[in-house]
Rosetta silent file (secondary structure, phi, psi, omega in degrees, C-alpha in Angstrom):
SEQUENCE: IAVEEGAITPLIDLVRGGTGEGKASAAYALRKLAGKDAAIARSIAKKGGIAPLITLVRDGTEEGKAMAAYALGILALGGAAIAQSIAREEGAIALLIDLVRDGTEEGKTYAALALGNLAGSDTAIAQSIAREEGAIALLIDLVRGGTDDGKTYAAYALGKLAESGAAIAQSIVIEEGAIALLIDLVRGGTDD
SCORE:     score description
SCORE:     0.000 S_00000001
   1 L     0.000  -32.824  179.493   15.567  -18.791   -3.501 S_00000001
   2 H   -57.588  -45.380  179.029   15.751  -20.748   -6.840 S_00000001
   3 H   -61.370  -40.511  179.049   12.441  -22.516   -6.100 S_00000001
   4 H   -67.499  -38.116  175.702   10.849  -19.183   -5.208 S_00000001
   5 H   -60.384  -37.377  179.715   12.284  -17.616   -8.390 S_00000001
   6 H   -66.221  -23.240 -176.832   10.610  -20.375  -10.438 S_00000001
   7 H   -88.172  -15.682 -175.587    7.273  -19.567   -8.968 S_00000001
   8 H   -57.304  -57.554 -176.269    7.308  -15.785   -9.823 S_00000001
   9 H   -59.003  -49.073 -179.639    6.365  -15.909  -13.493 S_00000001
  10 H   -63.112  -31.545  178.974    3.479  -18.377  -13.108 S_00000001
  11 H   -70.776  -37.958  177.426    2.127  -16.331  -10.166 S_00000001
  12 H   -67.617  -40.031  173.871    2.285  -13.089  -12.179 S_00000001
  13 H   -59.180  -33.922 -177.422    0.540  -14.898  -14.992 S_00000001
  14 H   -79.171  -31.212  172.380   -2.185  -15.997  -12.666 S_00000001
  15 H   -61.539  -37.151 -177.139   -2.654  -12.356  -11.351 S_00000001
  16 H   -73.382  -41.726 -166.007   -3.097  -11.359  -15.017 S_00000001
  17 H  -133.427   13.516 -179.550   -5.449  -14.138  -16.121 S_00000001
  18 L   -87.844 -174.010  174.172   -6.809  -16.271  -13.390 S_00000001
  19 L   -71.490  168.880  175.430  -10.202  -16.410  -11.727 S_00000001
  20 H   -52.579  -44.705  178.062  -11.017  -13.856   -9.109 S_00000001
  21 H   -67.483  -41.585  179.796   -9.950  -16.225   -6.345 S_00000001
  22 H   -62.565  -43.684  179.086   -6.885  -17.257   -8.253 S_00000001
  23 H   -61.590  -43.473  174.810   -5.750  -13.702   -8.804 S_00000001
  24 H   -61.567  -42.615  179.041   -6.167  -12.941   -5.040 S_00000001
  25 H   -65.442  -39.012 -179.446   -4.272  -16.050   -4.125 S_00000001
  26 H   -68.198  -43.144  175.452   -1.455  -15.309   -6.504 S_00000001
  27 H   -56.654  -46.925  177.664   -1.169  -11.724   -5.184 S_00000001
  28 H   -55.939  -43.822  178.044   -1.002  -13.153   -1.689 S_00000001
  29 H   -65.019  -39.328  175.906    1.748  -15.512   -2.713 S_00000001
  30 H   -62.970  -37.764  177.714    3.732  -12.722   -4.368 S_00000001
  31 H   -60.863  -42.337 -176.659    3.377  -10.735   -1.166 S_00000001
  32 H   -70.915  -36.061  175.532    4.756  -13.578    0.891 S_00000001
  33 H   -66.093  -44.632  179.988    7.657  -14.058   -1.546 S_00000001
  34 H   -60.786  -33.282 -176.031    8.485  -10.376   -1.688 S_00000001
  35 H   -73.487  -18.091 -176.245    8.485  -10.180    2.057 S_00000001
  36 H   -76.632  -36.769 -171.815   11.190  -12.916    2.333 S_00000001
  37 L  -159.684  135.563 -179.868   13.955  -11.085    0.515 S_00000001
  38 H   -60.817  -32.539  177.770   14.560   -7.833   -1.239 S_00000001
  39 H   -64.456  -36.742  177.248   16.174   -9.703   -4.133 S_00000001
  40 H   -67.820  -38.340  178.815   12.936  -11.615   -4.711 S_00000001
  41 H   -60.394  -40.406  175.581   10.951   -8.326   -4.579 S_00000001
  42 H   -66.613  -34.965  176.873   13.286   -6.986   -7.249 S_00000001
  43 H   -66.993  -39.669 -179.814   12.792  -10.108   -9.324 S_00000001
  44 H   -63.571  -41.812  178.992    9.012   -9.729   -9.083 S_00000001
  45 H   -68.133  -47.862 -179.941    9.292   -6.110  -10.270 S_00000001
  46 H   -59.649  -36.125 -177.954   11.805   -7.028  -13.109 S_00000001
  47 L   -82.662    8.120  179.694    9.481   -9.786  -14.335 S_00000001
  48 L    85.929   23.595 -174.267    6.601   -7.434  -14.695 S_00000001
  49 L   -79.297  -17.813 -177.259    4.695   -8.061  -11.515 S_00000001
  50 H   -70.723  -49.734 -174.525    3.786   -4.474  -10.697 S_00000001
  51 H   -60.200  -42.646  178.863    1.401   -3.569  -13.534 S_00000001
  52 H   -68.155  -29.408  176.933   -0.878   -6.667  -13.035 S_00000001
  53 H   -70.682  -37.846  175.720   -1.049   -6.030   -9.286 S_00000001
  54 H   -66.616  -42.260  174.076   -2.136   -2.448   -9.933 S_00000001
  55 H   -56.424  -44.565 -177.870   -4.754   -3.713  -12.450 S_00000001
  56 H   -63.553  -38.803  177.154   -6.009   -6.089   -9.760 S_00000001
  57 H   -58.347  -36.162 -179.907   -6.362   -3.136   -7.293 S_00000001
  58 H   -79.869  -42.865 -167.613   -8.560   -1.413   -9.921 S_00000001
  59 H  -115.177   -1.863 -173.097  -10.502   -4.352  -11.321 S_00000001
  60 L   -81.806  176.291  173.289  -10.296   -7.255   -8.908 S_00000001
  61 L   -68.704  170.680 -179.894  -12.653   -8.727   -6.422 S_00000001
  62 H   -58.051  -42.035 -179.768  -12.649   -7.127   -2.958 S_00000001
  63 H   -67.747  -41.130  179.593  -10.212   -9.821   -1.746 S_00000001
  64 H   -61.054  -42.025  175.828   -8.117   -9.410   -4.861 S_00000001
  65 H   -60.951  -43.712  179.169   -7.869   -5.647   -4.378 S_00000001
  66 H   -61.328  -51.975 -175.851   -6.832   -6.130   -0.798 S_00000001
  67 H   -64.636  -37.357  177.162   -4.202   -8.727   -1.575 S_00000001
  68 H   -65.758  -44.014  176.824   -2.808   -6.721   -4.480 S_00000001
  69 H   -58.032  -40.792  177.928   -2.500   -3.619   -2.280 S_00000001
  70 H   -60.521  -46.224 -177.231   -0.723   -5.725    0.315 S_00000001
  71 H   -64.354  -43.113  174.426    1.634   -7.125   -2.244 S_00000001
  72 H   -59.198  -39.530  174.741    2.410   -3.672   -3.551 S_00000001
  73 H   -59.803  -41.831 -178.750    3.098   -2.428   -0.016 S_00000001
  74 H   -76.130  -39.010  175.339    5.569   -5.212    0.612 S_00000001
  75 H   -57.210  -33.327 -178.031    7.172   -4.785   -2.793 S_00000001
  76 H   -64.873  -24.732  178.417    7.726   -1.133   -1.968 S_00000001
  77 L   -77.212  -11.145  179.472    9.986   -2.233    0.871 S_00000001
  78 L   -72.731   -4.092  177.103   12.284   -3.865   -1.661 S_00000001
  79 L   134.690  159.595 -174.137   13.886   -0.533   -2.382 S_00000001
  80 H   -59.943  -35.727  178.663   13.357    2.966   -3.710 S_00000001
  81 H   -61.469  -37.097  178.087   13.569    1.797   -7.335 S_00000001
  82 H   -74.159  -41.456  176.973   10.679   -0.558   -6.904 S_00000001
  83 H   -60.363  -35.428  178.112    8.663    2.005   -5.058 S_00000001
  84 H   -71.290  -34.392  176.026    9.315    4.512   -7.794 S_00000001
  85 H   -61.751  -43.695  178.769    8.261    1.885  -10.370 S_00000001
  86 H   -59.889  -51.812 -175.775    4.984    1.405   -8.482 S_00000001
  87 H   -64.184  -31.005 -179.539    4.372    5.125   -8.183 S_00000001
  88 H   -77.628  -16.612  176.724    5.086    5.762  -11.876 S_00000001
  89 L   -63.322  133.953 -177.451    2.445    3.278  -13.000 S_00000001
  90 L   -49.928  117.620  176.557   -0.567    5.147  -14.319 S_00000001
  91 L    75.968    3.907 -173.113   -3.035    5.795  -11.512 S_00000001
  92 H   -61.476  -48.627 -179.469   -1.392    3.596   -8.929 S_00000001
  93 H   -62.493  -44.237 -178.327   -1.425    6.160   -6.111 S_00000001
  94 H   -62.351  -40.575 -177.786   -5.013    7.265   -6.893 S_00000001
  95 H   -61.382  -47.260 -179.285   -6.117    3.564   -6.944 S_00000001
  96 H   -60.440  -42.641  177.164   -4.620    2.952   -3.489 S_00000001
  97 H   -63.645  -40.038  176.101   -6.283    6.111   -2.179 S_00000001
  98 H   -61.709  -38.069  179.132   -9.614    5.043   -3.725 S_00000001
  99 H   -66.520  -35.839  178.370   -9.214    1.683   -1.906 S_00000001
 100 H   -65.077  -35.868  179.983   -8.709    3.536    1.383 S_00000001
 101 H   -73.794  -49.470 -165.258  -11.945    5.351    0.599 S_00000001
 102 H  -118.074   -1.749 -174.319  -14.152    2.623   -0.815 S_00000001
 103 L   -81.961 -178.950  174.181  -12.573   -0.745    0.016 S_00000001
 104 L   -70.386  171.967  176.344  -13.392   -3.357    2.559 S_00000001
 105 H   -58.033  -42.658  177.950  -11.777   -2.979    5.949 S_00000001
 106 H   -61.250  -41.915 -179.271   -9.033   -5.312    4.780 S_00000001
 107 H   -66.338  -42.283  176.686   -8.568   -3.335    1.530 S_00000001
 108 H   -59.755  -44.421 -177.620   -8.396   -0.032    3.461 S_00000001
 109 H   -60.623  -50.811 -175.938   -5.858   -1.462    5.848 S_00000001
 110 H   -71.333  -32.218  174.667   -3.552   -2.796    3.142 S_00000001
 111 H   -65.622  -40.806  176.143   -3.889    0.292    0.996 S_00000001
 112 H   -67.199  -34.120  177.530   -2.825    2.468    3.944 S_00000001
 113 H   -66.060  -43.421  179.623    0.168    0.150    4.479 S_00000001
 114 H   -59.497  -47.744 -179.538    1.103    0.456    0.807 S_00000001
 115 H   -62.584  -40.121 -178.158    0.780    4.256    0.859 S_00000001
 116 H   -67.167  -46.711 -178.828    2.951    4.406    4.075 S_00000001
 117 H   -64.198  -35.755  177.298    5.646    2.156    2.548 S_00000001
 118 H   -68.286  -48.825 -179.452    5.639    4.152   -0.681 S_00000001
 119 H   -58.452  -38.881 -178.035    5.811    7.468    1.210 S_00000001
 120 H   -73.812  -17.147 -174.297    8.634    6.119    3.388 S_00000001
 121 H   -91.816  -16.980 -169.077   10.746    5.033    0.437 S_00000001
 122 L  -164.172  126.701 -178.611   10.963    8.329   -1.455 S_00000001
 123 H   -67.533  -32.595  178.512   10.217   11.990   -0.651 S_00000001
 124 H   -66.044  -39.625  179.502    8.938   12.653   -4.196 S_00000001
 125 H   -67.928  -42.222  176.226    6.462    9.828   -3.816 S_00000001
 126 H   -54.754  -43.965 -179.076    5.394   11.134   -0.358 S_00000001
 127 H   -68.443  -35.750  175.461    4.772   14.493   -1.907 S_00000001
 128 H   -62.056  -45.945  177.572    2.767   12.918   -4.800 S_00000001
 129 H   -58.352  -46.341 -177.587    0.599   11.092   -2.232 S_00000001
 130 H   -65.781  -27.898 -179.862    0.104   14.260   -0.240 S_00000001
 131 H   -83.899  -12.859  177.980   -1.002   16.223   -3.249 S_00000001
 132 L   -71.869  126.915 -179.098   -3.741   13.700   -4.185 S_00000001
 133 L   -49.828  125.477  176.057   -7.045   15.201   -3.238 S_00000001
 134 L    86.048  -11.431 -171.921   -8.432   13.687   -0.107 S_00000001
 135 H   -60.414  -49.079 -176.112   -5.559   11.330    0.664 S_00000001
 136 H   -69.457  -38.655 -179.138   -4.591   12.680    4.077 S_00000001
 137 H   -64.652  -38.193 -179.708   -8.223   13.213    5.180 S_00000001
 138 H   -64.796  -41.580  178.405   -8.968    9.586    4.195 S_00000001
 139 H   -66.385  -36.303  177.760   -6.004    8.292    6.282 S_00000001
 140 H   -66.241  -38.301  178.771   -7.139   10.467    9.234 S_00000001
 141 H   -63.242  -35.025  178.541  -10.616    9.024    8.878 S_00000001
 142 H   -72.651  -31.738  173.297   -9.134    5.496    8.986 S_00000001
 143 H   -65.656  -36.594 -177.116   -7.237    6.377   12.167 S_00000001
 144 H   -69.815  -41.824 -167.367  -10.487    7.640   13.585 S_00000001
 145 H  -133.820   10.675 -178.937  -12.784    4.709   12.579 S_00000001
 146 L   -81.927  179.954  172.059  -10.817    1.766   11.152 S_00000001
 147 L   -66.639  171.724  176.487  -10.048   -1.648   12.461 S_00000001
 148 H   -61.764  -41.645  176.137   -7.058   -1.775   14.823 S_00000001
 149 H   -65.536  -40.493  177.709   -4.757   -2.726   11.952 S_00000001
 150 H   -60.284  -45.222 -178.994   -6.316    0.007    9.778 S_00000001
 151 H   -61.134  -44.714 -178.157   -5.691    2.541   12.469 S_00000001
 152 H   -58.384  -49.890 -179.337   -2.093    1.332   12.876 S_00000001
 153 H   -67.925  -37.797  176.595   -1.292    1.423    9.129 S_00000001
 154 H   -66.037  -40.154  176.982   -3.066    4.738    8.642 S_00000001
 155 H   -63.392  -45.723  177.707   -1.089    6.257   11.539 S_00000001
 156 H   -57.699  -47.793 -177.750    2.084    4.800   10.011 S_00000001
 157 H   -65.360  -41.727  176.899    1.276    6.308    6.590 S_00000001
 158 H   -59.931  -45.319  179.903    0.523    9.729    8.140 S_00000001
 159 H   -59.480  -42.092  179.454    3.867    9.553   10.014 S_00000001
 160 H   -65.031  -37.847  178.368    5.706    8.690    6.783 S_00000001
 161 H   -68.719  -41.842 -178.812    4.045   11.566    4.961 S_00000001
 162 H   -69.165  -36.561 -177.691    4.903   14.020    7.725 S_00000001
 163 H   -68.895  -23.296 -179.519    8.434   12.698    7.981 S_00000001
 164 L   -64.762  -17.467 -177.974    9.032   13.252    4.336 S_00000001
 165 L    84.941    6.161  178.142    9.166   16.973    4.874 S_00000001
 166 L   -68.065  110.617 -173.863    6.338   17.529    2.414 S_00000001
 167 H   -57.459  -40.504  178.606    5.026   20.843    3.637 S_00000001
 168 H   -55.939  -45.977 -175.603    1.534   20.052    2.258 S_00000001
 169 H   -66.038  -45.481  176.128    1.426   16.873    4.316 S_00000001
 170 H   -57.036  -47.510 -174.846    2.564   18.567    7.499 S_00000001
 171 H   -68.974  -37.247 -178.327    0.079   21.403    7.201 S_00000001
 172 H   -71.131  -40.033  176.290   -2.845   19.094    6.363 S_00000001
 173 H   -57.385  -44.974 -179.212   -2.070   16.690    9.162 S_00000001
 174 H   -67.693  -47.444 -172.767   -2.133   19.605   11.583 S_00000001
 175 H   -67.069  -37.600 -172.627   -5.228   21.238   10.078 S_00000001
 176 L   -82.024    2.760  177.587   -7.298   18.065    9.869 S_00000001
 177 L    79.525   20.123 -175.954   -6.913   17.297   13.549 S_00000001
 178 H   -68.130  -33.715 -175.961   -4.704   14.276   13.105 S_00000001
 179 H   -57.323  -49.574 -179.789   -2.434   15.245   16.021 S_00000001
 180 H   -61.993  -40.482  179.002   -5.224   14.750   18.638 S_00000001
 181 H   -65.124  -41.782  178.793   -6.253   11.431   17.003 S_00000001
 182 H   -63.840  -40.900  175.326   -2.651   10.233   16.992 S_00000001
 183 H   -62.718  -44.078  175.430   -2.263   11.159   20.643 S_00000001
 184 H   -59.335  -41.148  179.460   -5.445    9.277   21.469 S_00000001
 185 H   -63.747  -41.338  179.594   -4.122    6.278   19.585 S_00000001
 186 H   -69.672  -38.435 -179.362   -0.861    6.365   21.549 S_00000001
 187 H   -65.218  -50.283 -169.634   -2.800    6.740   24.877 S_00000001
 188 H  -101.031  -13.659  178.524   -5.291    3.985   24.202 S_00000001
 189 L    61.538 -161.249  174.536   -3.452    1.788   21.638 S_00000001
 190 L  -125.243  177.221  178.493   -5.248   -0.866   19.822 S_00000001
 191 L   -70.864  -16.696 -179.083   -6.396   -4.334   20.849 S_00000001
 192 L   -79.105    0.000    0.000   -3.284   -5.745   19.165 S_00000001
């Protein structure tokens, strides 16, 4: 872990100030480190890694946006405090929803994963996501027409939103026809 700890600050610096490719690669590396251990995820958050990743979701290349969303999604698994830090960052939830709407297939997939992990970490975050205009409909659209991974992560996010007890999420999921889509996904699965 000591070697990994030594890599965190330079990687965060690269996300802040590298080339487009460098930023995407650094976000990928932070995602891999955060996925190894919750203590590393907490260290990334403590060392200021959240804000530059959110900036990358907003301003990065398509690959950078996707990798930053993926990193944020994995960081959210590091505990409720990290997820709350992500959600408190100005515009973070809206940026992830925008990526589900306008991103590449990879970006949509990882943004859905991030939204699901954020929703699963804290009921208040789930309610915040559910209140964002179009969020649930976009996730339903991804279940309907995304890649296999996109469908999987969108279904996961919808499940976490419904599980949160957020009444708005439950009613919209029912109203938007998500139940039939999810049943079809269970019946037919994905190619994975």
